[in-house]
C-alpha positions as CSV (number, residue, x, y, z in Angstrom):
1,M,-48.9,28.4,-4.5
2,I,-49.8,24.6,-3.9
3,T,-49.0,23.8,-7.7
4,S,-45.7,25.6,-7.5
5,T,-44.7,23.5,-4.6
6,V,-45.9,20.3,-5.8
7,V,-43.9,21.0,-9.0
8,S,-40.7,21.9,-7.1
9,Q,-40.7,18.8,-5.1
10,G,-41.0,16.8,-8.4
11,R,-38.2,18.4,-9.8
12,A,-36.0,17.6,-6.9
13,Q,-37.2,14.0,-6.6
14,A,-36.2,14.1,-10.6
15,R,-32.9,15.5,-9.6
16,E,-32.0,12.8,-7.1
17,I,-29.5,10.6,-8.2
18,V,-30.7,6.7,-7.8
19,E,-28.0,4.6,-6.7
20,S,-26.6,1.8,-8.5
21,P,-25.9,-1.6,-7.0
22,E,-22.4,-1.2,-8.0
23,I,-21.7,2.1,-6.1
24,R,-23.7,0.8,-3.2
25,A,-21.5,-1.9,-2.7
26,V,-18.2,0.4,-3.0
27,R,-19.7,2.5,-0.4
28,I,-20.3,0.1,2.0
29,S,-17.1,-2.0,1.4
30,K,-15.4,1.7,2.0
31,G,-17.5,2.2,5.3
32,M,-16.9,-1.5,6.5
33,L,-13.0,-0.8,5.9
34,L,-13.1,2.5,7.6
35,T,-15.1,1.1,10.6
36,A,-12.5,-1.7,11.1
37,I,-9.6,0.6,11.1
38,G,-11.6,2.9,13.5
39,I,-12.3,0.0,15.9
40,L,-8.7,-1.2,15.7
41,L,-7.2,2.5,16.5
42,M,-9.5,2.2,19.5
43,V,-8.2,-0.7,20.7
44,M,-4.7,0.6,20.2
45,A,-5.6,3.5,22.1
46,F,-5.9,1.7,25.4
47,T,-2.4,-0.4,24.6
48,A,-0.2,3.0,24.1
49,N,1.6,4.6,27.1
50,A,0.3,7.8,28.4
51,T,2.1,10.0,26.5
52,G,4.3,10.0,23.5
53,K,7.4,11.7,21.8
54,I,7.6,13.0,18.5
55,A,11.0,14.8,17.4
56,L,10.5,17.3,14.7
57,S,14.6,17.2,13.8
58,D,16.6,14.0,13.8
59,A,19.7,13.8,15.9
60,F,22.1,15.0,13.2
61,A,20.4,18.2,12.3
62,E,22.3,21.6,13.0
63,V,19.2,23.3,14.3
64,Q,17.6,20.8,16.8
65,L,13.6,21.6,17.1
66,P,11.9,20.6,20.3
67,T,10.2,17.3,20.8
68,I,6.5,17.3,21.3
69,E,5.0,15.0,24.1
70,V,1.8,13.9,22.6
71,P,-1.0,12.3,24.8
72,G,-1.6,8.9,23.7
73,L,-5.1,8.1,24.7
74,P,-7.0,10.7,24.0
75,V,-5.4,11.7,20.2
76,L,-5.8,8.2,19.3
77,L,-9.4,8.0,20.7
78,L,-10.4,11.1,18.5
79,C,-8.5,9.6,15.6
80,S,-10.4,6.8,16.2
81,L,-13.6,8.4,16.5
82,L,-13.2,10.2,13.3
83,T,-12.6,7.3,11.3
84,L,-15.5,5.6,12.8
85,A,-17.8,8.5,12.4
86,A,-16.6,8.6,8.2
87,G,-17.5,4.7,8.0
88,V,-20.6,5.1,9.8
89,G,-21.6,7.9,7.3
90,F,-20.5,5.8,4.4
91,L,-22.5,2.8,5.9
92,S,-25.8,5.1,6.2
93,G,-25.8,6.5,2.9
94,G,-26.7,9.7,4.2
95,L,-23.4,11.4,2.8
96,S,-23.7,13.3,-0.6
97,K,-20.5,13.0,-3.2
98,N,-18.7,16.2,-1.8
99,P,-19.1,15.5,1.8
100,R,-18.1,12.0,1.6
101,T,-14.9,12.9,-0.1
102,V,-14.1,15.3,2.8
103,A,-15.1,12.5,5.3
104,G,-12.6,10.0,3.3
105,V,-9.8,12.7,3.5
106,I,-10.7,13.2,7.1
107,A,-10.4,9.7,8.1
108,G,-7.2,9.1,5.7
109,I,-5.5,12.1,7.9
110,S,-6.5,10.5,11.1
111,C,-5.6,7.3,10.1
112,L,-2.1,8.3,9.3
113,T,-1.7,10.5,12.5
114,G,-3.1,7.7,14.6
115,F,-0.5,5.5,13.6
116,M,2.4,7.8,14.4
117,V,0.9,8.6,17.9
118,W,0.4,5.3,18.7
119,A,4.1,4.5,17.5
120,A,5.5,7.2,19.5
121,A,3.3,6.4,22.4
122,S,4.5,2.6,22.3
123,S,8.0,3.2,23.0
124,S,10.3,4.9,25.0
125,I,12.3,6.1,21.8
126,A,10.7,9.3,20.2
127,F,9.4,9.0,16.9
128,T,11.3,11.4,14.4
129,L,8.8,13.0,12.1
130,T,11.1,14.4,9.8
131,S,13.1,11.0,8.8
132,Q,9.6,9.7,8.4
133,L,8.5,12.5,6.0
134,N,12.0,12.3,4.2
135,L,11.9,8.7,3.4
136,T,8.4,9.2,2.6
137,L,9.7,11.1,-0.4
138,E,12.8,8.5,-1.0
139,Y,10.5,5.7,-1.0
140,S,8.0,7.2,-3.4
141,T,10.4,7.9,-5.9
142,P,10.1,4.7,-8.1
143,L,6.4,4.4,-7.7
144,I,6.0,8.2,-8.8
145,F,8.0,7.5,-11.9
146,G,5.9,4.2,-12.2
147,V,2.8,6.2,-11.6
148,L,3.6,8.6,-14.7
149,A,4.4,5.6,-17.1
150,G,1.1,3.7,-16.1
151,V,-1.1,7.3,-16.4
152,L,0.7,8.0,-19.9
153,S,0.1,4.3,-21.3
154,E,-3.3,3.7,-20.0
155,R,-4.5,7.4,-21.0
156,A,-3.8,6.2,-24.5
157,G,-5.4,3.1,-24.1
158,V,-2.7,0.6,-23.6
159,V,-2.8,-1.8,-20.4
160,N,0.6,-1.3,-18.7
161,I,1.4,-4.4,-16.4
162,A,5.0,-4.5,-17.3
163,I,6.0,-1.8,-15.3
164,E,7.9,-4.4,-12.9
165,G,9.7,-5.6,-15.9
166,Q,10.8,-1.8,-17.1
167,F,11.9,-1.2,-13.6
168,L,13.9,-4.4,-13.6
169,A,15.7,-3.8,-17.0
170,A,16.4,-0.5,-16.2
171,A,18.2,-1.2,-12.9
172,F,20.0,-3.5,-14.6
173,A,21.2,-1.3,-17.3
174,A,22.1,1.6,-15.1
175,S,24.1,-0.3,-12.8
176,V,26.3,-1.7,-15.7
177,M,26.5,1.4,-17.6
178,F,27.5,3.3,-14.0
179,S,30.0,0.3,-13.3
180,I,31.7,1.0,-16.6
181,T,31.6,5.1,-17.0
182,Q,31.4,6.0,-13.4
183,S,28.7,8.5,-14.9
184,F,25.2,9.3,-13.2
185,P,23.7,11.0,-16.4
186,A,25.1,7.9,-18.5
187,A,23.4,5.6,-16.1
188,L,20.4,7.5,-16.4
189,V,20.5,7.2,-20.2
190,A,20.7,3.5,-20.3
191,A,17.9,2.9,-18.3
192,A,15.8,5.2,-20.1
193,I,16.8,3.4,-23.1
194,A,16.1,-0.2,-21.3
195,G,12.6,1.6,-20.3
196,I,11.8,2.3,-23.8
197,L,12.9,-1.0,-25.4
198,M,10.6,-2.8,-22.9
199,A,8.0,-0.7,-23.5
200,A,8.7,-1.1,-27.3
201,V,7.9,-4.7,-26.9
202,L,4.7,-4.0,-24.9
203,A,3.5,-1.5,-27.5
204,L,4.4,-3.7,-30.5
205,F,2.3,-6.9,-29.5
206,T,-0.1,-5.2,-28.4
207,L,-1.0,-2.3,-31.0
208,K,0.7,-4.3,-34.0
209,Y,-0.4,-7.8,-33.3
210,L,-2.9,-7.1,-31.3
211,V,-2.2,-9.8,-27.8
212,D,-4.0,-9.0,-25.2
213,H,-2.5,-6.5,-23.1
214,V,-2.5,-8.2,-19.7
215,I,-0.8,-11.4,-21.2
216,I,1.5,-9.4,-22.9
217,G,2.7,-7.7,-19.7
218,V,3.1,-10.7,-17.9
219,V,5.4,-11.6,-20.7
220,V,7.5,-8.6,-20.6
221,N,7.9,-9.2,-16.8
222,L,9.1,-13.0,-17.1
223,L,11.2,-11.4,-20.3
224,A,12.7,-9.0,-17.9
225,T,13.4,-11.3,-15.1
226,G,15.2,-14.0,-17.5
227,L,17.4,-11.6,-19.4
228,T,18.5,-9.5,-16.6
229,G,19.3,-13.1,-14.5
230,F,21.0,-14.4,-17.4
231,I,23.3,-11.9,-18.1
232,F,23.9,-11.1,-14.6
233,Q,25.1,-14.8,-14.0
234,Q,27.3,-14.4,-17.6
235,L,28.7,-11.4,-17.4
236,V,28.1,-9.5,-13.9
237,A,29.0,-12.5,-11.8
238,R,31.7,-13.1,-13.2
239,D,33.7,-9.8,-13.0
240,L,32.0,-7.8,-10.2
241,S,34.8,-5.4,-10.2
242,T,34.3,-4.2,-13.6
243,F,30.7,-4.6,-14.0
244,G,29.9,-4.6,-10.3
245,N,31.3,-1.0,-9.0
246,V,28.1,0.9,-8.5
247,T,28.0,3.8,-6.1
248,A,24.5,5.4,-5.1
249,T,24.3,8.9,-5.6
250,P,24.1,10.9,-2.6
251,S,21.5,13.3,-1.3
252,F,21.7,17.0,-2.9
253,A,21.1,19.6,-0.5
254,I,19.4,22.7,-2.3
255,P,22.1,25.8,-0.7
256,G,19.9,27.9,1.5
257,L,16.5,26.0,1.3
258,S,17.9,22.8,2.9
259,D,18.6,25.1,5.8
260,I,15.0,26.1,6.7
261,P,14.1,24.1,9.9
262,F,11.7,21.0,9.4
263,I,11.0,21.4,6.1
264,G,14.5,21.9,4.5
265,P,15.6,18.2,5.2
266,I,12.4,16.8,4.0
267,L,12.1,18.8,0.8
268,F,15.4,20.3,-0.2
269,S,17.6,17.6,0.7
270,Q,17.2,14.5,-1.4
271,R,18.6,12.3,-3.9
272,P,18.5,13.8,-7.5
273,L,16.1,11.3,-8.8
274,S,13.6,12.4,-6.1
275,F,13.7,15.6,-7.0
276,I,13.4,14.9,-11.1
277,A,10.1,12.7,-9.8
278,L,8.8,15.7,-7.9
279,I,9.4,18.0,-11.1
280,T,8.0,15.6,-13.8
281,V,4.6,15.3,-12.1
282,P,3.1,18.8,-12.7
283,L,5.2,18.6,-16.4
284,V,3.2,15.1,-17.4
285,W,0.1,16.7,-16.0
286,F,0.7,19.8,-18.3
287,L,1.6,17.3,-21.3
288,I,-1.5,15.3,-21.0
289,Y,-4.1,17.8,-20.0
290,R,-2.5,21.3,-22.0
291,T,-1.1,20.4,-24.9
292,K,-2.7,19.3,-28.2
293,W,-0.5,15.7,-28.3
294,G,-2.0,15.3,-24.5
295,L,-5.6,15.8,-26.1
296,R,-4.7,13.4,-28.8
297,V,-3.4,10.8,-26.2
298,R,-6.9,10.9,-24.3
299,A,-8.7,10.9,-27.2
300,V,-7.2,7.6,-28.7
301,G,-7.6,6.1,-25.2
302,E,-11.5,7.2,-25.1
303,H,-12.8,6.8,-28.7
304,P,-10.1,5.7,-31.0
305,N,-12.2,5.2,-33.9
306,A,-13.8,8.9,-33.7
307,A,-10.2,10.0,-33.1
308,D,-9.2,8.1,-36.3
309,T,-12.2,10.0,-38.3
310,V,-10.5,13.3,-37.6
311,G,-7.4,12.5,-38.7
312,I,-5.3,11.6,-35.2
313,K,-2.8,8.5,-36.0
314,V,-4.4,6.0,-33.6
315,I,-1.4,3.7,-33.6
316,A,1.3,6.3,-33.7
317,T,0.0,8.8,-31.0
318,K,-0.7,5.4,-29.1
319,T,2.8,4.1,-29.3
320,Q,4.6,7.9,-28.5
321,A,2.7,7.6,-25.2
322,V,3.8,3.9,-24.2
323,L,7.5,5.0,-25.2
324,L,7.5,8.1,-23.3
325,G,6.2,6.1,-20.5
326,G,9.0,3.8,-20.7
327,V,11.4,6.6,-20.2
328,F,9.7,7.4,-17.1
329,A,9.9,3.8,-16.2
330,G,13.3,3.5,-16.7
331,L,14.2,6.2,-14.4
332,G,12.3,4.5,-11.7
333,G,14.3,1.3,-12.4
334,A,17.4,3.4,-12.1
335,Y,16.3,4.5,-8.4
336,F,17.1,0.6,-7.3
337,T,20.7,0.5,-8.2
338,V,22.3,4.1,-8.8
339,G,19.6,6.2,-7.5
340,F,19.6,4.3,-3.8
341,G,20.6,0.7,-3.9
342,G,24.0,0.4,-5.3
343,A,24.9,-2.5,-7.5
344,F,22.3,-4.7,-9.3
345,Q,22.0,-7.7,-7.0
346,D,19.2,-9.8,-8.0
347,N,15.7,-10.2,-9.9
348,N,14.0,-9.2,-6.7
349,I,15.9,-6.0,-6.5
350,T,12.5,-3.9,-7.4
351,A,10.5,-5.8,-4.7
352,G,7.3,-5.6,-6.6
353,N,7.2,-2.1,-6.6
354,G,5.8,-2.0,-10.3
355,F,2.8,-3.5,-9.2
356,I,2.4,-1.0,-6.4
357,A,2.9,1.7,-8.9
358,L,-0.1,-0.1,-11.2
359,A,-2.3,0.1,-8.2
360,A,-1.4,3.6,-7.2
361,V,-2.3,4.6,-10.9
362,I,-6.0,2.9,-10.3
363,M,-6.5,4.7,-6.7
364,G,-5.1,7.7,-8.7
365,R,-8.1,7.4,-11.1
366,W,-5.6,7.7,-14.0
367,H,-4.5,11.2,-13.4
368,P,-0.9,11.6,-12.9
369,V,-1.1,14.2,-9.8
370,L,-3.9,12.2,-7.7
371,G,-1.4,8.9,-8.6
372,A,1.7,10.6,-7.1
373,C,-0.2,11.5,-3.7
374,T,-1.4,7.8,-3.7
375,A,2.4,6.9,-3.9
376,L,3.6,9.1,-1.4
377,F,1.2,7.2,0.7
378,F,2.5,3.9,-0.3
379,G,5.8,5.6,0.1
380,F,4.7,6.5,3.8
381,T,3.4,3.0,4.8
382,R,7.1,1.4,4.0
383,A,8.9,4.7,5.9
384,F,6.7,4.0,8.8
385,A,8.2,0.3,8.7
386,Q,11.5,1.6,8.3
387,S,11.2,4.5,11.1
388,T,10.0,2.0,13.7
389,K,12.4,-0.9,13.2
390,L,14.3,0.5,16.2
391,M,11.4,1.5,18.5
392,Q,10.4,-1.8,19.9
393,L,7.1,-1.8,19.1
394,P,4.5,-4.1,20.5
395,I,3.7,-5.9,16.9
396,P,6.5,-6.6,14.9
397,S,8.0,-4.6,11.9
398,H,7.6,-7.1,9.3
399,F,3.6,-6.7,10.0
400,I,4.1,-3.0,9.4
401,E,5.8,-4.0,6.0
402,M,3.0,-5.5,4.8
403,L,0.7,-2.6,4.7
404,P,1.9,-1.2,1.6
405,Y,1.0,-4.6,0.0
406,I,-2.2,-4.9,1.5
407,A,-3.1,-1.2,0.4
408,T,-2.4,-2.3,-3.0
409,I,-4.9,-5.2,-2.5
410,V,-7.5,-2.7,-1.0
411,A,-6.9,-0.8,-4.2
412,V,-7.3,-3.5,-6.7
413,A,-10.5,-5.0,-4.9
414,G,-12.3,-1.7,-5.7
415,L,-12.8,-0.3,-2.0
416,I,-11.3,3.2,-3.0
417,G,-14.3,4.2,-4.7
418,R,-15.8,4.1,-8.0
419,V,-13.5,4.4,-10.6
420,R,-13.4,4.3,-14.4
421,A,-10.5,3.2,-16.9
422,P,-10.1,5.5,-20.0
423,A,-13.1,3.6,-22.0
424,A,-10.8,2.2,-24.6
425,D,-8.4,1.1,-22.1
426,G,-7.1,-2.5,-23.2
427,A,-9.0,-2.3,-26.5
428,H,-7.9,-3.3,-29.8
429,F,-7.8,-1.1,-32.3
430,V,-8.1,-2.2,-36.1
431,K,-7.9,0.5,-38.9
432,T,-11.0,-0.3,-41.4
433,H,-10.3,2.3,-44.0
């Protein structure tokens, strides 16, 4: 009996996973970040009013849902304590993998809820939840397309720093094509072609000429900036009536479904590109994880030499994945002109969204669904700044607009957990036989 107990204890100790210095550093960093946010929420709790108003429908909705009064101090303190508890759990190291994930999700929900309640309790104007969520989907649209472009290319082993350049070229192409044809489908085709051409430059120099992936990605971004700027000055700016006549596509309401209170205006009354983005996420997931081609893409991204030995055409597969990613990046670029913004104005029209999409790829662990969820988070932070502009909060709205970029820094700094890129991501492949 004693022997069996000793053996059982020995086996249990053998099953214990020794924490590496890298994992420990990430865990502590996440714990410190959550603790800092928890303390911030606690401070915010004592600066808010007693109650805040959260409207469940906007002023133009046909069916007016009730406005909820939320007690500011208790809710903020609860959110603060939950976030602090998650932070302490990470710092102590007492949580295993699954409880740690649950704690992180609870902390994330608490943070988002806390900021919304604080905004509502810091202003005499009601915080409109439907507008916030509707804008979240709208602002997330180009990021979702950028995530899909990044996932496809990096799953095949090609680092895609060029999403910003693909966005910019596609936005310009869509604007000019729509001005000439006044056709939204034609503009989308032009945007997709522009995205493919930028992706082709990336594929050519990384796969054929073996240029460093990051360097050529930066070059593609600069190429798109210079090229669109030059053509804009030489062509568009000289005849705005012909080449700058763009009308953004209006929102489309799905009959019947858009009339559902609260959910309808959020999910079923969006611009066409937003619907396309939501549909393409499960399609890309199916393509990567449930098709033979997707298996080959993942194989060349993990072990290209092994894939080559079983007859997979490594270079061709990588090229296909990068070019298909260019299609999605092109659609994401079209959002900035024909999808939402109107005529192409300058090179800052994409506002760094390509780099935010790249951060979403990393935070989403190179998975299309997780990456899309991360894109929704970034869209939420941008929408929050827009939703609170007229609420006269104690802090400037410009500070709130910094949140997506701060989150990007957090992502690339490795504070979101231990992530592993595809093993051959960024590595050159040379066929030896």
